[in-house]
C-alpha positions in Angstrom: -73.2 -25.7 9.4 -76.3 -24.0 8.1 -74.5 -22.1 5.4 -75.6 -18.7 6.6 -73.1 -16.2 5.2 -71.4 -13.1 6.4 -70.9 -9.9 4.5 -67.5 -9.3 6.0 -66.1 -7.1 8.7 -67.5 -3.6 7.9 -67.6 -2.1 11.4 -64.9 -1.8 14.1 -65.6 -0.1 17.4 -62.8 1.3 19.5 -63.1 2.2 23.2 -61.5 5.5 24.0 -60.7 7.5 27.1 -60.5 10.9 25.6 -63.2 11.3 22.9 -62.0 14.7 21.6 -58.4 13.6 21.2 -59.4 10.3 19.6 -61.7 12.1 17.2 -58.9 14.3 16.0 -56.5 11.3 15.6 -59.0 9.2 13.7 -60.1 12.2 11.5 -56.4 12.7 10.6 -55.9 8.9 10.0 -59.0 8.5 7.8 -58.9 11.8 6.1 -62.6 12.5 6.7 -64.6 14.2 9.4 -67.0 12.1 11.5 -70.4 11.5 10.1 -71.8 11.0 13.6 -70.4 13.3 16.3 -72.2 12.9 19.7 -71.0 12.8 23.3 -71.7 9.1 23.5 -70.4 8.1 20.1 -68.3 9.3 17.1 -68.5 7.4 13.9 -66.6 7.7 10.6 -67.3 6.2 7.2 -64.2 5.5 5.2 -63.9 3.3 2.1 -66.9 1.1 3.0 -65.9 0.7 6.6 -67.6 2.2 9.7 -65.1 3.1 12.4 -66.7 4.0 15.8 -65.3 5.6 18.9 -67.0 4.6 22.1 -66.1 6.7 25.2 -65.1 4.6 28.2 -66.0 1.4 26.3 -69.7 2.3 26.5 -72.4 0.3 28.4 -70.9 -2.9 27.1 -67.6 -2.3 28.9 -65.3 -2.7 25.9 -61.7 -2.9 26.8 -60.3 -3.5 23.3 -61.5 -2.9 19.7 -64.4 -5.1 18.5 -64.8 -6.1 14.8 -68.4 -6.5 13.7 -69.2 -9.1 11.1 -72.2 -8.0 9.1 -74.7 -10.8 8.6 -78.1 -11.0 6.9 -79.8 -12.9 9.9 -78.2 -12.3 13.3 -80.3 -14.9 15.1 -79.4 -17.6 12.6 -75.7 -16.7 12.9 -75.9 -16.7 16.7 -77.4 -20.1 16.7 -74.8 -21.4 14.2 -71.7 -20.0 16.1 -73.0 -21.1 19.5 -73.6 -24.6 18.2 -70.0 -24.5 17.0 -68.7 -23.5 20.5 -68.9 -19.7 20.8 -70.6 -18.2 23.9 -73.0 -15.3 23.7 -71.6 -12.3 25.6 -74.2 -9.7 24.6 -77.5 -11.0 23.0 -78.9 -9.5 19.9 -80.5 -6.1 20.6 -81.7 -3.1 18.6 -79.4 -0.1 18.7 -81.7 2.1 16.7 -83.1 2.2 13.2 -83.6 -1.5 13.0 -79.9 -2.2 13.4 -79.2 -5.3 15.6 -75.9 -6.1 17.2 -74.6 -8.9 19.4 -71.3 -10.0 20.7 -69.9 -13.5 21.2 -66.7 -14.9 22.6 -64.7 -17.6 20.8 -63.2 -20.5 22.7 -60.1 -18.4 23.5 -62.1 -15.5 24.9 -61.8 -13.2 21.9 -64.8 -10.9 21.5 -66.4 -10.9 18.1 -69.3 -8.7 17.0 -72.3 -9.5 14.8 -74.3 -6.8 13.1 -77.5 -7.0 11.0 -78.9 -4.0 9.2 -82.4 -5.4 8.8 -82.7 -3.9 5.3 -80.5 -0.8 5.9 -77.8 -0.2 3.4 -75.2 1.2 5.9 -74.5 1.6 9.5 -75.2 5.3 10.4 -74.6 5.0 14.1 -73.6 3.0 17.1 
């Protein structure tokens, strides 16, 4: 192990089939309106967590929620987890504003997300 750390799970994305209904349910659950409200993504900030709604699972074809572990160096963490037996599902890529995301699968096929803010304090979008 290289000892690269995580900053915990701070982001969870949920695929949804009906964005308007899901937005209402999550707003009621979290007690806050969405901070990002677009046709392709709705995002909430609640108690240090980012909860995102992705219509139709988005281009990544999500079929279940994906928890994103925040890490300071996404490439180092990808190297570490693949050396340990994970498989890269979606390589690191910029989703805007210098935010990098990637997904991996563990040996049992569970999808795990990695997120690096590249100097940003919070995740303001997908």
